[in-house]
N, CA, C and O atoms as a Tinker XYZ file with bonds, in Angstrom:
   332  protein
     1  N      0.848000   -1.168000   -0.010000    73     2
     2  CA     0.005000    0.004000   -0.025000    64     1     3
     3  C      0.910000    1.216000    0.005000    63     2     4     5
     4  O      1.957000    1.230000    0.653000    81     3
     5  N      0.463000    2.255000   -0.735000    73     3     6
     6  CA     1.264000    3.462000   -0.856000    64     5     7
     7  C      0.410000    4.667000   -0.371000    63     6     8     9
     8  O     -0.819000    4.606000   -0.331000    81     7
     9  N      1.099000    5.730000   -0.016000    73     7    10
    10  CA     0.390000    6.982000    0.303000    64     9    11
    11  C     -0.093000    7.595000   -0.989000    63    10    12    13
    12  O      0.699000    7.819000   -1.904000    81    11
    13  N     -1.358000    7.865000   -1.077000    73    11    14
    14  CA    -1.911000    8.542000   -2.240000    64    13    15
    15  C     -1.870000   10.076000   -1.977000    63    14    16    17
    16  O     -1.663000   10.500000   -0.841000    81    15
    17  N     -2.060000   10.859000   -2.983000    73    15    18
    18  CA    -2.090000   12.305000   -2.811000    64    17    19
    19  C     -3.185000   12.730000   -1.810000    63    18    20    21
    20  O     -2.988000   13.643000   -1.009000    81    19
    21  N     -4.322000   12.056000   -1.877000    73    19    22
    22  CA    -5.397000   12.354000   -0.923000    64    21    23
    23  C     -4.994000   12.087000    0.505000    63    22    24    25
    24  O     -5.282000   12.896000    1.387000    81    23
    25  N     -4.345000   10.990000    0.751000    73    23    26
    26  CA    -3.842000   10.613000    2.079000    64    25    27
    27  C     -2.817000   11.657000    2.560000    63    26    28    29
    28  O     -2.864000   12.119000    3.700000    81    27
    29  N     -1.889000   12.013000    1.653000    73    27    30
    30  CA    -0.916000   13.015000    2.022000    64    29    31
    31  C     -1.573000   14.360000    2.445000    63    30    32    33
    32  O     -1.148000   15.003000    3.405000    81    31
    33  N     -2.562000   14.729000    1.732000    73    31    34
    34  CA    -3.318000   15.973000    2.062000    64    33    35
    35  C     -3.950000   15.848000    3.427000    63    34    36    37
    36  O     -3.925000   16.803000    4.203000    81    35
    37  N     -4.504000   14.724000    3.736000    73    35    38
    38  CA    -5.131000   14.440000    5.067000    64    37    39
    39  C     -4.071000   14.501000    6.176000    63    38    40    41
    40  O     -4.301000   15.083000    7.235000    81    39
    41  N     -2.939000   13.906000    5.920000    73    39    42
    42  CA    -1.850000   13.928000    6.864000    64    41    43
    43  C     -1.370000   15.381000    7.139000    63    42    44    45
    44  O     -1.088000   15.764000    8.275000    81    43
    45  N     -1.294000   16.148000    6.059000    73    43    46
    46  CA    -0.892000   17.553000    6.172000    64    45    47
    47  C     -1.894000   18.315000    7.031000    63    46    48    49
    48  O     -1.496000   19.136000    7.857000    81    47
    49  N     -3.175000   18.061000    6.853000    73    47    50
    50  CA    -4.203000   18.745000    7.694000    64    49    51
    51  C     -4.024000   18.313000    9.146000    63    50    52    53
    52  O     -4.046000   19.163000   10.036000    81    51
    53  N     -3.849000   17.027000    9.413000    73    51    54
    54  CA    -3.717000   16.517000   10.799000    64    53    55
    55  C     -2.475000   17.210000   11.467000    63    54    56    57
    56  O     -2.451000   17.404000   12.683000    81    55
    57  N     -1.471000   17.567000   10.656000    73    55    58
    58  CA    -0.257000   18.187000   11.216000    64    57    59
    59  C     -0.487000   19.677000   11.513000    63    58    60    61
    60  O      0.394000   20.329000   12.074000    81    59
    61  N     -1.618000   20.211000   11.158000    73    59    62
    62  CA    -1.953000   21.623000   11.522000    64    61    63
    63  C     -2.476000   21.782000   12.928000    63    62    64    65
    64  O     -2.467000   22.883000   13.478000    81    63
    65  N     -2.927000   20.703000   13.509000    73    63    66
    66  CA    -3.530000   20.795000   14.873000    64    65    67
    67  C     -2.476000   20.956000   15.915000    63    66    68    69
    68  O     -1.409000   20.350000   15.816000    81    67
    69  N     -2.750000   21.778000   16.945000    73    67    70
    70  CA    -1.947000   21.977000   18.093000    64    69    71
    71  C     -2.311000   20.895000   19.104000    63    70    72    73
    72  O     -3.391000   20.934000   19.693000    81    71
    73  N     -1.439000   19.957000   19.303000    73    71    74
    74  CA    -1.728000   18.817000   20.206000    64    73    75
    75  C     -1.572000   19.144000   21.696000    63    74    76    77
    76  O     -1.919000   18.346000   22.567000    81    75
    77  N     -1.033000   20.352000   21.961000    73    75    78
    78  CA    -0.847000   20.728000   23.346000    64    77    79
    79  C     -2.149000   21.085000   24.034000    63    78    80    81
    80  O     -2.186000   21.163000   25.262000    81    79
    81  N     -3.208000   21.302000   23.290000    73    79    82
    82  CA    -4.470000   21.681000   23.860000    64    81    83
    83  C     -5.654000   21.063000   23.047000    63    82    84    85
    84  O     -5.575000   20.856000   21.836000    81    83
    85  N     -6.703000   20.798000   23.765000    73    83    86
    86  CA    -7.900000   20.347000   23.069000    64    85    87
    87  C     -8.842000   21.495000   22.799000    63    86    88    89
    88  O     -9.891000   21.310000   22.182000    81    87
    89  N     -8.477000   22.687000   23.257000    73    87    90
    90  CA    -9.311000   23.880000   23.107000    64    89    91
    91  C     -9.031000   24.653000   21.832000    63    90    92    93
    92  O     -9.621000   25.711000   21.613000    81    91
    93  N     -8.178000   24.167000   21.019000    73    91    94
    94  CA    -7.836000   24.882000   19.784000    64    93    95
    95  C     -8.094000   23.981000   18.556000    63    94    96    97
    96  O     -7.557000   22.876000   18.469000    81    95
    97  N     -8.904000   24.455000   17.633000    73    95    98
    98  CA    -9.209000   23.727000   16.454000    64    97    99
    99  C     -8.709000   24.458000   15.203000    63    98   100   101
   100  O     -7.917000   25.395000   15.303000    81    99
   101  N     -9.166000   24.034000   14.046000    73    99   102
   102  CA    -8.807000   24.716000   12.819000    64   101   103
   103  C    -10.088000   25.010000   12.029000    63   102   104   105
   104  O    -11.131000   24.395000   12.248000    81   103
   105  N     -9.977000   25.947000   11.127000    73   103   106
   106  CA   -11.107000   26.262000   10.223000    64   105   107
   107  C    -10.485000   26.392000    8.833000    63   106   108   109
   108  O     -9.582000   27.201000    8.621000    81   107
   109  N    -10.971000   25.597000    7.905000    73   107   110
   110  CA   -10.540000   25.707000    6.542000    64   109   111
   111  C    -11.601000   26.443000    5.780000    63   110   112   113
   112  O    -12.714000   25.955000    5.583000    81   111
   113  N    -11.235000   27.625000    5.355000    73   111   114
   114  CA   -12.152000   28.548000    4.705000    64   113   115
   115  C    -12.501000   28.062000    3.269000    63   114   116   117
   116  O    -11.764000   27.273000    2.679000    81   115
   117  N    -13.579000   28.525000    2.754000    73   115   118
   118  CA   -14.044000   28.190000    1.441000    64   117   119
   119  C    -13.078000   28.654000    0.367000    63   118   120   121
   120  O    -13.092000   28.116000   -0.740000    81   119
   121  N    -12.258000   29.617000    0.656000    73   119   122
   122  CA   -11.321000   30.111000   -0.279000    64   121   123
   123  C     -9.953000   29.360000   -0.262000    63   122   124   125
   124  O     -9.045000   29.679000   -1.030000    81   123
   125  N     -9.849000   28.376000    0.623000    73   123   126
   126  CA    -8.607000   27.625000    0.733000    64   125   127
   127  C     -8.423000   26.708000   -0.474000    63   126   128   129
   128  O     -9.325000   26.535000   -1.293000    81   127
   129  N     -7.246000   26.137000   -0.555000    73   127   130
   130  CA    -6.935000   25.161000   -1.640000    64   129   131
   131  C     -7.987000   24.076000   -1.691000    63   130   132   133
   132  O     -8.266000   23.465000   -0.660000    81   131
   133  N     -8.596000   23.801000   -2.858000    73   131   134
   134  CA    -9.592000   22.780000   -2.963000    64   133   135
   135  C     -9.169000   21.428000   -2.381000    63   134   136   137
   136  O    -10.004000   20.731000   -1.804000    81   135
   137  N     -7.912000   21.043000   -2.515000    73   135   138
   138  CA    -7.418000   19.765000   -2.050000    64   137   139
   139  C     -7.451000   19.774000   -0.516000    63   138   140   141
   140  O     -7.729000   18.733000    0.080000    81   139
   141  N     -7.182000   20.894000    0.138000    73   139   142
   142  CA    -7.250000   20.922000    1.590000    64   141   143
   143  C     -8.699000   20.890000    2.067000    63   142   144   145
   144  O     -9.009000   20.247000    3.070000    81   143
   145  N     -9.579000   21.577000    1.358000    73   143   146
   146  CA   -10.998000   21.539000    1.693000    64   145   147
   147  C    -11.529000   20.067000    1.613000    63   146   148   149
   148  O    -12.221000   19.604000    2.520000    81   147
   149  N    -11.197000   19.371000    0.537000    73   147   150
   150  CA   -11.611000   18.012000    0.364000    64   149   151
   151  C    -10.990000   17.112000    1.474000    63   150   152   153
   152  O    -11.659000   16.206000    1.970000    81   151
   153  N     -9.786000   17.349000    1.840000    73   151   154
   154  CA    -9.092000   16.530000    2.856000    64   153   155
   155  C     -9.812000   16.673000    4.202000    63   154   156   157
   156  O    -10.067000   15.679000    4.882000    81   155
   157  N    -10.130000   17.890000    4.574000    73   155   158
   158  CA   -10.841000   18.089000    5.844000    64   157   159
   159  C    -12.216000   17.450000    5.797000    63   158   160   161
   160  O    -12.661000   16.887000    6.797000    81   159
   161  N    -12.885000   17.520000    4.691000    73   159   162
   162  CA   -14.185000   16.886000    4.532000    64   161   163
   163  C    -14.083000   15.357000    4.729000    63   162   164   165
   164  O    -14.909000   14.744000    5.405000    81   163
   165  N    -13.045000   14.771000    4.117000    73   163   166
   166  CA   -12.827000   13.301000    4.281000    64   165   167
   167  C    -12.538000   12.958000    5.730000    63   166   168   169
   168  O    -13.026000   11.955000    6.251000    81   167
   169  N    -11.734000   13.806000    6.385000    73   167   170
   170  CA   -11.413000   13.515000    7.783000    64   169   171
   171  C    -12.666000   13.620000    8.651000    63   170   172   173
   172  O    -12.806000   12.881000    9.626000    81   171
   173  N    -13.579000   14.536000    8.305000    73   171   174
   174  CA   -14.841000   14.634000    9.024000    64   173   175
   175  C    -15.708000   13.396000    8.779000    63   174   176   177
   176  O    -16.313000   12.860000    9.707000    81   175
   177  N    -15.762000   12.944000    7.506000    73   175   178
   178  CA   -16.544000   11.748000    7.174000    64   177   179
   179  C    -16.055000   10.509000    7.929000    63   178   180   181
   180  O    -16.831000    9.610000    8.253000    81   179
   181  N    -14.740000   10.490000    8.200000    73   179   182
   182  CA   -14.158000    9.324000    8.932000    64   181   183
   183  C    -14.219000    9.477000   10.474000    63   182   184   185
   184  O    -13.823000    8.590000   11.231000    81   183
   185  N    -14.735000   10.648000   10.891000    73   183   186
   186  CA   -14.917000   10.862000   12.338000    64   185   187
   187  C    -13.651000   11.309000   13.049000    63   186   188   189
   188  O    -13.501000   11.101000   14.253000    81   187
   189  N    -12.717000   11.939000   12.285000    73   187   190
   190  CA   -11.489000   12.444000   12.939000    64   189   191
   191  C    -11.569000   13.883000   13.323000    63   190   192   193
   192  O    -10.840000   14.302000   14.222000    81   191
   193  N    -12.419000   14.681000   12.694000    73   191   194
   194  CA   -12.645000   16.079000   13.132000    64   193   195
   195  C    -14.135000   16.272000   13.282000    63   194   196   197
   196  O    -14.950000   15.542000   12.718000    81   195
   197  N    -14.462000   17.294000   14.074000    73   195   198
   198  CA   -15.890000   17.489000   14.440000    64   197   199
   199  C    -16.735000   18.213000   13.398000    63   198   200   201
   200  O    -17.961000   18.104000   13.431000    81   199
   201  N    -16.102000   18.969000   12.449000    73   199   202
   202  CA   -16.883000   19.735000   11.493000    64   201   203
   203  C    -16.359000   19.465000   10.091000    63   202   204   205
   204  O    -15.187000   19.122000    9.941000    81   203
   205  N    -17.200000   19.609000    9.041000    73   203   206
   206  CA   -16.744000   19.398000    7.700000    64   205   207
   207  C    -15.674000   20.385000    7.229000    63   206   208   209
   208  O    -14.957000   20.126000    6.263000    81   207
   209  N    -15.578000   21.545000    7.941000    73   207   210
   210  CA   -14.536000   22.512000    7.611000    64   209   211
   211  C    -13.476000   22.598000    8.673000    63   210   212   213
   212  O    -12.790000   23.614000    8.787000    81   211
   213  N    -13.334000   21.566000    9.442000    73   211   214
   214  CA   -12.291000   21.471000   10.494000    64   213   215
   215  C    -12.822000   21.252000   11.855000    63   214   216   217
   216  O    -13.187000   20.132000   12.213000    81   215
   217  N    -12.877000   22.281000   12.617000    73   215   218
   218  CA   -13.324000   22.159000   14.012000    64   217   219
   219  C    -12.250000   21.547000   14.878000    63   218   220   221
   220  O    -11.068000   21.861000   14.741000    81   219
   221  N    -12.660000   20.688000   15.754000    73   219   222
   222  CA   -11.731000   20.057000   16.739000    64   221   223
   223  C    -11.496000   18.635000   16.378000    63   222   224   225
   224  O    -12.268000   18.011000   15.649000    81   223
   225  N    -10.388000   18.120000   16.915000    73   223   226
   226  CA   -10.118000   16.691000   16.764000    64   225   227
   227  C    -11.024000   15.870000   17.672000    63   226   228   229
   228  O    -11.308000   16.254000   18.806000    81   227
   229  N    -11.474000   14.728000   17.145000    73   227   230
   230  CA   -12.201000   13.771000   18.012000    64   229   231
   231  C    -11.083000   12.959000   18.726000    63   230   232   233
   232  O     -9.890000   13.186000   18.520000    81   231
   233  N    -11.515000   12.043000   19.538000    73   231   234
   234  CA   -10.574000   11.168000   20.172000    64   233   235
   235  C     -9.678000   10.427000   19.155000    63   234   236   237
   236  O     -8.451000   10.415000   19.254000    81   235
   237  N    -10.376000    9.801000   18.157000    73   235   238
   238  CA    -9.669000    9.100000   17.123000    64   237   239
   239  C     -8.774000   10.078000   16.298000    63   238   240   241
   240  O     -7.658000    9.737000   15.908000    81   239
   241  N     -9.291000   11.268000   16.055000    73   239   242
   242  CA    -8.562000   12.225000   15.312000    64   241   243
   243  C     -7.277000   12.697000   16.047000    63   242   244   245
   244  O     -6.238000   12.942000   15.434000    81   243
   245  N     -7.406000   12.810000   17.397000    73   243   246
   246  CA    -6.232000   13.144000   18.196000    64   245   247
   247  C     -5.153000   12.068000   18.064000    63   246   248   249
   248  O     -3.969000   12.352000   17.877000    81   247
   249  N     -5.609000   10.842000   18.168000    73   247   250
   250  CA    -4.649000    9.706000   18.025000    64   249   251
   251  C     -3.972000    9.745000   16.666000    63   250   252   253
   252  O     -2.758000    9.567000   16.563000    81   251
   253  N     -4.767000    9.980000   15.616000    73   251   254
   254  CA    -4.206000   10.052000   14.236000    64   253   255
   255  C     -3.286000   11.242000   14.080000    63   254   256   257
   256  O     -2.248000   11.124000   13.429000    81   255
   257  N     -3.633000   12.407000   14.665000    73   255   258
   258  CA    -2.744000   13.595000   14.565000    64   257   259
   259  C     -1.443000   13.335000   15.273000    63   258   260   261
   260  O     -0.387000   13.725000   14.775000    81   259
   261  N     -1.483000   12.685000   16.424000    73   259   262
   262  CA    -0.197000   12.385000   17.122000    64   261   263
   263  C      0.678000   11.534000   16.258000    63   262   264   265
   264  O      1.876000   11.784000   16.130000    81   263
   265  N      0.075000   10.507000   15.650000    73   263   266
   266  CA     0.893000    9.631000   14.787000    64   265   267
   267  C      1.407000   10.375000   13.572000    63   266   268   269
   268  O      2.559000   10.188000   13.181000    81   267
   269  N      0.578000   11.217000   12.963000    73   267   270
   270  CA     0.996000   11.953000   11.746000    64   269   271
   271  C      2.155000   12.897000   12.105000    63   270   272   273
   272  O      3.156000   12.979000   11.392000    81   271
   273  N      1.990000   13.598000   13.217000    73   271   274
   274  CA     2.991000   14.564000   13.607000    64   273   275
   275  C      4.274000   13.903000   14.027000    63   274   276   277
   276  O      5.360000   14.405000   13.737000    81   275
   277  N      4.162000   12.763000   14.721000    73   275   278
   278  CA     5.376000   11.995000   15.102000    64   277   279
   279  C      6.117000   11.494000   13.867000    63   278   280   281
   280  O      7.344000   11.566000   13.803000    81   279
   281  N      5.369000   10.985000   12.886000    73   279   282
   282  CA     5.994000   10.492000   11.712000    64   281   283
   283  C      6.679000   11.591000   10.946000    63   282   284   285
   284  O      7.778000   11.395000   10.426000    81   283
   285  N      6.041000   12.759000   10.866000    73   283   286
   286  CA     6.648000   13.921000   10.176000    64   285   287
   287  C      7.950000   14.307000   10.874000    63   286   288   289
   288  O      8.946000   14.583000   10.204000    81   287
   289  N      7.960000   14.330000   12.216000    73   287   290
   290  CA     9.137000   14.658000   12.953000    64   289   291
   291  C     10.267000   13.691000   12.705000    63   290   292   293
   292  O     11.419000   14.092000   12.536000    81   291
   293  N      9.936000   12.415000   12.684000    73   291   294
   294  CA    10.938000   11.373000   12.418000    64   293   295
   295  C     11.553000   11.551000   11.051000    63   294   296   297
   296  O     12.771000   11.475000   10.889000    81   295
   297  N     10.685000   11.795000   10.045000    73   295   298
   298  CA    11.174000   11.867000    8.669000    64   297   299
   299  C     11.871000   13.153000    8.350000    63   298   300   301
   300  O     12.608000   13.206000    7.366000    81   299
   301  N     11.677000   14.217000    9.139000    73   299   302
   302  CA    12.352000   15.484000    8.831000    64   301   303
   303  C     13.489000   15.807000    9.743000    63   302   304   305
   304  O     14.117000   16.857000    9.607000    81   303
   305  N     13.776000   14.919000   10.683000    73   303   306
   306  CA    14.926000   15.103000   11.602000    64   305   307
   307  C     16.162000   14.581000   10.924000    63   306   308   309
   308  O     16.120000   13.553000   10.248000    81   307
   309  N     17.222000   15.252000   11.091000    73   307   310
   310  CA    18.502000   14.820000   10.537000    64   309   311
   311  C     18.868000   13.431000   11.142000    63   310   312   313
   312  O     18.692000   13.190000   12.336000    81   311
   313  N     19.366000   12.563000   10.293000    73   311   314
   314  CA    19.734000   11.236000   10.764000    64   313   315
   315  C     20.848000   11.268000   11.779000    63   314   316   317
   316  O     21.739000   12.112000   11.685000    81   315
   317  N     20.828000   10.394000   12.725000    73   315   318
   318  CA    21.935000   10.294000   13.695000    64   317   319
   319  C     22.912000    9.261000   13.100000    63   318   320   321
   320  O     22.530000    8.319000   12.407000    81   319
   321  N     24.147000    9.492000   13.405000    73   319   322
   322  CA    25.133000    8.549000   12.925000    64   321   323
   323  C     25.625000    7.735000   14.109000    63   322   324   325
   324  O     25.795000    8.245000   15.216000    81   323
   325  N     25.850000    6.453000   13.843000    73   323   326
   326  CA    26.321000    5.550000   14.891000    64   325   327
   327  C     27.745000    5.150000   14.543000    63   326   328   329
   328  O     28.083000    4.981000   13.371000    81   327
   329  N     28.579000    4.999000   15.568000    73   327   330
   330  CA    29.972000    4.680000   15.335000    64   329   331
   331  C     30.242000    3.240000   15.783000    63   330   332
   332  O     31.370000    2.760000   15.673000    81   331
């Protein structure tokens, strides 16, 4: 299985959330990139965010966002060398 462009867009949206608080959500405006609008809508259909235009993370959405942000951190951190 490979990451599709749609999945990458969804992962990018999940990386926008501030995981330090549950009191902060996101809003994707109608003037945003259509791919981002569609990604948020799909996340809502899957029960990961509370609103079709963003809102807050659900419990499942929080778990997914943690994983997405952790993966991004791992992949963007400079490799360590072992001797």
